[in-house]
KEVEXPA-668948 format. One record per residue (C-alpha): residue in three letters; z, x, y; residue number from 1. Coordinates in steps of 0.2 Angstrom, whole numbers, m for minus. Example, Ala and Ser with C-alpha at 12.3 -4.5 7.8 and 13.67 -1.06 7.14 Angstrom:
BEGIN
SITE     r      up    east   north     k
SITE   ala      39      62     m22     1
SITE   ser      36      68      m5     2
This chain:
BEGIN
SITE     r      up    east   north     k
SITE   ser    1247    m202      58     1
SITE   val    1244    m201      76     2
SITE   ala    1237    m219      77     3
SITE   glu    1252    m225      68     4
SITE   glu    1264    m216      80     5
SITE   thr    1254    m222      95     6
SITE   val    1255    m240      90     7
SITE   his    1270    m243      79     8
SITE   tyr    1283    m232      90     9
SITE   pro    1282    m244     105    10
SITE   leu    1278    m261      96    11
SITE   ser    1292    m258      83    12
SITE   gln    1304    m261      98    13
SITE   leu    1297    m279     101    14
SITE   asp    1301    m295      91    15
SITE   his    1285    m304      94    16
SITE   pro    1272    m294     104    17
SITE   gln    1258    m304     111    18
SITE   arg    1248    m294     124    19
SITE   val    1245    m275     124    20
SITE   leu    1236    m264     137    21
SITE   leu    1228    m249     131    22
SITE   ile    1223    m235     144    23
SITE   ser    1210    m225     135    24
SITE   leu    1209    m225     116    25
SITE   gln    1215    m215     101    26
SITE   ala    1205    m216      85    27
SITE   gly    1212    m228      72    28
SITE   val    1222    m238      85    29
SITE   met    1213    m254      83    30
SITE   ala    1216    m254      64    31
SITE   glu    1235    m252      67    32
SITE   leu    1235    m266      80    33
SITE   gln    1227    m278      68    34
SITE   lys    1244    m277      58    35
SITE   tyr    1252    m287      73    36
SITE   asp    1248    m305      77    37
SITE   leu    1242    m301      95    38
SITE   thr    1233    m314     106    39
SITE   ala    1225    m301     118    40
SITE   val    1221    m282     118    41
SITE   asp    1215    m276     135    42
SITE   tyr    1207    m259     133    43
SITE   val    1204    m250     150    44
SITE   glu    1191    m236     149    45
SITE   leu    1184    m230     166    46
SITE   asp    1167    m224     159    47
SITE   pro    1157    m238     152    48
SITE   glu    1146    m225     143    49
SITE   val    1162    m220     133    50
SITE   ser    1166    m237     127    51
SITE   asp    1148    m241     122    52
SITE   ala    1147    m225     112    53
SITE   glu    1164    m229     103    54
SITE   leu    1157    m246      99    55
SITE   arg    1140    m239      93    56
SITE   phe    1147    m226      82    57
SITE   gly    1161    m237      75    58
SITE   leu    1176    m227      84    59
SITE   leu    1181    m244      93    60
SITE   lys    1184    m258      81    61
SITE   arg    1182    m276      88    62
SITE   val    1198    m285      84    63
SITE   ala    1203    m303      89    64
SITE   gly    1207    m304     107    65
SITE   leu    1199    m288     112    66
SITE   his    1193    m286     130    67
SITE   ile    1185    m270     136    68
SITE   leu    1188    m267     155    69
SITE   asn    1177    m253     162    70
SITE   gln    1187    m248     177    71
SITE   asp    1201    m237     183    72
SITE   ala    1217    m242     175    73
SITE   arg    1229    m240     191    74
SITE   ala    1216    m250     200    75
SITE   tyr    1216    m263     187    76
SITE   leu    1235    m264     187    77
SITE   ser    1235    m265     206    78
SITE   arg    1225    m280     206    79
SITE   thr    1229    m290     190    80
SITE   thr    1244    m302     188    81
SITE   thr    1244    m301     169    82
SITE   arg    1260    m295     161    83
SITE   tyr    1260    m286     144    84
SITE   asp    1273    m283     130    85
SITE   ala    1267    m265     129    86
SITE   ile    1257    m253     139    87
SITE   ile    1250    m238     129    88
SITE   val    1243    m223     138    89
SITE   asn    1231    m213     127    90
SITE   leu    1227    m199     140    91
SITE   pro    1227    m180     138    92
SITE   glu    1241    m170     146    93
SITE   pro    1240    m170     166    94
SITE   ala    1229    m154     168    95
SITE   thr    1219    m162     182    96
SITE   phe    1224    m172     197    97
SITE   gln    1215    m188     190    98
SITE   val    1225    m188     174    99
SITE   asn    1242    m183     183   100
SITE   arg    1241    m199     192   101
SITE   phe    1246    m208     176   102
SITE   tyr    1262    m198     175   103
SITE   thr    1269    m201     192   104
SITE   arg    1283    m211     198   105
SITE   gln    1271    m223     207   106
SITE   phe    1262    m226     190   107
SITE   phe    1278    m229     181   108
SITE   gln    1283    m242     194   109
SITE   leu    1267    m250     193   110
SITE   ala    1267    m251     174   111
SITE   lys    1285    m258     174   112
SITE   ala    1279    m272     186   113
SITE   his    1267    m278     174   114
SITE   leu    1278    m277     158   115
SITE   thr    1287    m293     151   116
SITE   pro    1306    m293     150   117
SITE   gly    1309    m280     137   118
SITE   gly    1292    m273     137   119
SITE   val    1288    m255     133   120
SITE   leu    1278    m241     141   121
SITE   ser    1272    m228     129   122
SITE   phe    1264    m211     132   123
SITE   ser    1264    m194     124   124
SITE   met    1264    m175     127   125
SITE   gln    1260    m160     117   126
SITE   gly    1272    m158     103   127
SITE   phe    1282    m143      95   128
SITE   asp    1287    m138      78   129
SITE   asn    1305    m130      79   130
SITE   phe    1306    m121      96   131
SITE   leu    1304    m129     113   132
SITE   ala    1297    m116     125   133
SITE   pro    1305    m116     142   134
SITE   ala    1289    m121     151   135
SITE   gln    1287    m136     139   136
SITE   arg    1305    m141     141   137
SITE   arg    1304    m141     159   138
SITE   lys    1287    m151     158   139
SITE   leu    1296    m164     147   140
SITE   ser    1311    m165     159   141
SITE   val    1300    m168     174   142
SITE   leu    1292    m183     164   143
SITE   tyr    1309    m189     158   144
SITE   asn    1317    m189     175   145
SITE   thr    1302    m197     183   146
SITE   ala    1302    m211     170   147
SITE   lys    1321    m213     170   148
SITE   ala    1319    m216     189   149
SITE   cys    1310    m232     184   150
SITE   phe    1317    m238     168   151
SITE   glu    1334    m240     162   152
SITE   his    1331    m232     144   153
SITE   val    1319    m218     140   154
SITE   leu    1318    m210     123   155
SITE   leu    1308    m195     117   156
SITE   leu    1303    m194      99   157
SITE   pro    1297    m176      93   158
SITE   gly    1283    m172      82   159
SITE   gln    1265    m167      82   160
SITE   lys    1266    m176      99   161
SITE   val    1281    m180     109   162
SITE   tyr    1281    m198     112   163
SITE   phe    1290    m206     127   164
SITE   leu    1296    m224     125   165
SITE   cys    1302    m232     142   166
SITE   arg    1310    m249     143   167
SITE   asn    1324    m259     152   168
SITE   arg    1332    m263     136   169
SITE   pro    1340    m251     122   170
SITE   leu    1327    m242     111   171
SITE   asp    1329    m241      92   172
SITE   thr    1326    m224      84   173
SITE   asp    1325    m232      66   174
SITE   ile    1307    m236      67   175
SITE   pro    1303    m237      48   176
SITE   trp    1317    m250      46   177
SITE   ala    1311    m260      61   178
SITE   leu    1293    m261      54   179
SITE   thr    1300    m266      36   180
SITE   arg    1309    m281      44   181
SITE   lys    1292    m286      52   182
SITE   gly    1283    m283      36   183
SITE   ile    1271    m271      43   184
SITE   ala    1265    m257      31   185
SITE   thr    1262    m239      36   186
SITE   val    1257    m224      27   187
SITE   tyr    1263    m209      38   188
SITE   ile    1279    m217      46   189
SITE   ser    1286    m225      30   190
SITE   gly    1283    m209      20   191
SITE   phe    1287    m195      32   192
SITE   tyr    1297    m202      47   193
SITE   tyr    1314    m199      40   194
SITE   gly    1310    m181      35   195
SITE   asn    1302    m176      51   196
SITE   leu    1312    m186      64   197
SITE   thr    1329    m183      59   198
SITE   ala    1344    m190      70   199
SITE   glu    1349    m172      74   200
SITE   arg    1331    m167      80   201
SITE   ile    1329    m182      91   202
SITE   arg    1347    m180      98   203
SITE   asn    1343    m161     102   204
SITE   leu    1327    m165     111   205
SITE   asn    1334    m179     122   206
SITE   asp    1350    m169     125   207
SITE   gly    1342    m153     129   208
SITE   leu    1332    m160     144   209
SITE   asp    1335    m153     162   210
SITE   gly    1341    m167     173   211
SITE   ser    1339    m156     189   212
SITE   thr    1320    m155     189   213
SITE   pro    1310    m164     203   214
SITE   leu    1301    m180     200   215
SITE   asn    1282    m181     198   216
SITE   val    1275    m191     212   217
SITE   asp    1258    m195     219   218
SITE   his    1258    m184     235   219
SITE   ala    1268    m170     227   220
SITE   pro    1261    m167     209   221
SITE   phe    1275    m156     203   222
SITE   leu    1269    m157     185   223
SITE   met    1253    m149     190   224
SITE   arg    1263    m134     195   225
SITE   leu    1271    m133     178   226
SITE   met    1254    m135     169   227
SITE   phe    1248    m120     179   228
SITE   ala    1264    m110     174   229
SITE   gln    1262    m115     156   230
SITE   trp    1244    m110     155   231
SITE   phe    1248     m92     162   232
SITE   ala    1263     m91     150   233
SITE   lys    1251     m96     135   234
SITE   phe    1238     m82     139   235
SITE   gln    1252     m69     145   236
SITE   thr    1245     m67     162   237
SITE   ser    1249     m70     180   238
SITE   pro    1240     m73     197   239
SITE   arg    1252     m62     207   240
SITE   ile    1241     m46     207   241
SITE   phe    1226     m56     213   242
SITE   phe    1235     m64     227   243
SITE   leu    1244     m48     232   244
SITE   val    1226     m39     234   245
SITE   phe    1219     m54     242   246
SITE   gly    1234     m55     255   247
SITE   leu    1232     m37     259   248
SITE   leu    1213     m38     262   249
SITE   leu    1216     m53     272   250
SITE   ala    1230     m45     283   251
SITE   ile    1218     m31     286   252
SITE   tyr    1204     m42     291   253
SITE   leu    1214     m53     303   254
SITE   trp    1221     m37     311   255
SITE   arg    1203     m31     315   256
SITE   ile    1195     m48     322   257
SITE   ser    1195     m53     340   258
SITE   thr    1204     m68     347   259
SITE   ala    1189     m79     347   260
SITE   glu    1185     m75     330   261
SITE   phe    1203     m79     324   262
SITE   val    1201     m96     332   263
SITE   leu    1185     m99     322   264
SITE   phe    1194     m92     306   265
SITE   ser    1207    m104     308   266
SITE   thr    1195    m118     311   267
SITE   gly    1185    m114     295   268
SITE   cys    1201    m113     285   269
SITE   met    1207    m130     292   270
SITE   thr    1191    m138     289   271
SITE   met    1188    m133     271   272
SITE   gly    1206    m136     268   273
SITE   ser    1205    m153     275   274
SITE   glu    1190    m157     264   275
SITE   val    1199    m151     248   276
SITE   leu    1214    m162     254   277
SITE   val    1203    m177     255   278
SITE   ile    1194    m174     238   279
SITE   phe    1211    m172     229   280
SITE   ala    1220    m187     239   281
SITE   phe    1205    m198     236   282
SITE   gln    1206    m193     217   283
SITE   ile    1225    m196     216   284
SITE   tyr    1224    m214     225   285
SITE   phe    1207    m220     219   286
SITE   gly    1204    m210     202   287
SITE   tyr    1186    m208     200   288
SITE   ile    1180    m195     213   289
SITE   tyr    1162    m191     206   290
SITE   leu    1153    m206     213   291
SITE   gln    1161    m202     230   292
SITE   ile    1162    m183     231   293
SITE   gly    1144    m181     238   294
SITE   ile    1147    m194     252   295
SITE   ile    1164    m184     256   296
SITE   val    1155    m167     257   297
SITE   thr    1141    m175     267   298
SITE   val    1152    m183     280   299
SITE   phe    1161    m166     282   300
SITE   leu    1144    m158     286   301
SITE   ala    1137    m172     296   302
SITE   gly    1149    m169     310   303
SITE   leu    1144    m151     313   304
SITE   leu    1127    m155     321   305
SITE   pro    1133    m167     335   306
SITE   gly    1148    m156     337   307
SITE   ala    1138    m141     340   308
SITE   trp    1127    m151     352   309
SITE   leu    1142    m156     362   310
SITE   gly    1150    m139     361   311
SITE   gln    1134    m131     368   312
SITE   arg    1135    m142     383   313
SITE   leu    1153    m139     386   314
SITE   his    1153    m121     382   315
SITE   arg    1156    m115     400   316
SITE   arg    1173    m123     400   317
SITE   gly    1178    m110     387   318
SITE   arg    1196    m110     384   319
SITE   arg    1200    m128     389   320
SITE   val    1187    m134     376   321
SITE   leu    1195    m123     362   322
SITE   ala    1213    m129     366   323
SITE   ile    1208    m148     366   324
SITE   thr    1198    m146     350   325
SITE   asp    1213    m137     342   326
SITE   ile    1225    m150     347   327
SITE   val    1213    m163     339   328
SITE   leu    1213    m153     324   329
SITE   ile    1232    m152     323   330
SITE   val    1234    m171     326   331
SITE   leu    1221    m177     314   332
SITE   pro    1228    m171     297   333
SITE   leu    1246    m176     302   334
SITE   leu    1240    m194     306   335
SITE   phe    1230    m193     290   336
SITE   val    1245    m189     279   337
SITE   thr    1256    m201     288   338
SITE   ala    1244    m214     283   339
SITE   leu    1244    m208     265   340
SITE   ala    1263    m207     264   341
SITE   gly    1265    m225     271   342
SITE   leu    1250    m234     263   343
SITE   gly    1245    m223     248   344
SITE   glu    1231    m232     238   345
SITE   arg    1231    m246     250   346
SITE   ile    1221    m235     263   347
SITE   pro    1203    m240     264   348
SITE   ala    1191    m227     257   349
SITE   asp    1182    m227     274   350
SITE   leu    1197    m220     283   351
SITE   tyr    1194    m204     272   352
SITE   leu    1177    m203     279   353
SITE   val    1182    m206     296   354
SITE   phe    1195    m192     295   355
SITE   gly    1182    m180     288   356
SITE   phe    1169    m184     302   357
SITE   gly    1182    m181     315   358
SITE   val    1187    m164     308   359
SITE   ser    1169    m159     306   360
SITE   val    1164    m164     324   361
SITE   ala    1179    m154     331   362
SITE   cys    1174    m139     321   363
SITE   gly    1156    m140     327   364
SITE   ile    1161    m140     345   365
SITE   gln    1171    m124     344   366
SITE   phe    1157    m113     337   367
SITE   pro    1146    m112     352   368
SITE   val    1161    m111     364   369
SITE   ala    1168     m96     354   370
SITE   leu    1151     m88     353   371
SITE   tyr    1150     m89     372   372
SITE   leu    1167     m82     375   373
SITE   arg    1161     m67     363   374
SITE   gly    1147     m64     375   375
SITE   gly    1133     m71     364   376
SITE   gly    1119     m61     356   377
SITE   gly    1115     m57     337   378
SITE   ala    1131     m46     334   379
SITE   ala    1143     m59     341   380
SITE   ala    1134     m73     331   381
SITE   ala    1135     m64     315   382
SITE   arg    1154     m60     318   383
SITE   thr    1159     m77     323   384
SITE   phe    1149     m85     309   385
SITE   ser    1157     m73     296   386
SITE   ala    1174     m78     303   387
SITE   asp    1171     m96     300   388
SITE   leu    1165     m92     283   389
SITE   met    1180     m81     279   390
SITE   gly    1192     m95     285   391
SITE   ala    1183    m108     274   392
SITE   ala    1185     m98     259   393
SITE   cys    1203     m95     262   394
SITE   gly    1206    m113     266   395
SITE   thr    1198    m119     250   396
SITE   leu    1208    m106     239   397
SITE   leu    1224    m109     249   398
SITE   thr    1224    m128     248   399
SITE   ser    1217    m131     230   400
SITE   ile    1227    m117     221   401
SITE   val    1243    m116     231   402
SITE   leu    1247    m129     243   403
SITE   ile    1243    m145     234   404
SITE   pro    1250    m140     217   405
SITE   tyr    1265    m131     224   406
SITE   val    1270    m141     239   407
SITE   gly    1261    m157     238   408
SITE   ile    1248    m166     250   409
SITE   ile    1261    m169     264   410
SITE   trp    1266    m151     267   411
SITE   ala    1248    m145     263   412
SITE   ala    1242    m155     278   413
SITE   ala    1257    m149     288   414
SITE   thr    1252    m130     284   415
SITE   leu    1234    m133     289   416
SITE   ala    1241    m141     306   417
SITE   gly    1252    m125     308   418
SITE   ile    1237    m114     305   419
SITE   lys    1229    m122     320   420
SITE   leu    1245    m122     330   421
SITE   ala    1244    m103     328   422
SITE   ser    1226    m104     334   423
SITE   leu    1231    m115     350   424
SITE   val    1244    m101     354   425
SITE   val    1231     m88     353   426
SITE   val    1219     m98     363   427
SITE   gly    1231     m97     378   428
SITE   thr    1228     m78     379   429
SITE   leu    1209     m80     381   430
SITE   lys    1200     m78     397   431
SITE   gly    1186     m90     402   432
């Protein structure tokens, strides 16, 4: 039934579909596509091991015109000039940043640019039986509003899954009749569609969406925030107690540390927050992070040694060195997100590494300087090092769990810059 819905819901809207793009695969889809006289079926699967296994175990059926493309789907659409009659997305719900990038306004605009006049974009979310929970209703509303910003007509079809049909021409809800006119036989749709997808049920779903929800965009993944809320609602729990206790302990710690230690705390927070920012931004704009994450982490570590060496040579200048490096750590993330906002996925991957190395060098410079201002010695080294580690832990937690899902990449970087701005103010009170 899922395979029939996945294929026939969008293709029933087209008179003579010729080219179809599949992003990932649903079992049984190829058999349903064979019922149409298609000239080309392009199947994009990021991992070649997955497509090879599907072929080996018979999960992927070779049909006429099938082309398997082992690359990121967004990268493929950004480079190709091919236009499709239908783009069918077979991805899970956006529970990760890598998947979420296929449910943003930027992706919908990209897909629209590669559709023929009257072409259809189709994707699905988890369905419901009779009651639409508030968290799920808001999630569907975000997706509807985001898609509606790109397409003139967006239709939601309820069922085991909620299917989105997006098109610049009117959409027909009488899918069994459309398939009958085409002479396409189905089992599930012809037998159960009218009983399950009544006109009233379709109307109630589409009319019950909230038009005031924000759009889901690359640099502000609002849908990720809703996925977190839905997860907590499902298990009837909340992170509030954890963050309350964590905030209280953090406030006590910050009250007791010295000024120089606070500078290193903020530096550790900003450095690790920036590393998480780079990892998430790279995943959002480039997709596959796993081949690059080792390089990103290495670059963020590689700058510490030359930075520490330079800081040791400049440590007698104390406050001035801390002030200059704080300014650098304020400017770098602001320049980085300005480039992201303006260029997005057109930014070369090397720029991510240059940004990480610059942050790492500035961080390395500050440690020997702060240690000198604390008087040196084993006790001072232990306290300054622990302050840096505490800041790193807070930066990782704050950026990954709170800032990026709730306020987006742009404001996450602004918050990290604001933390270092507070440090710059504190540096002005230091002696030396």
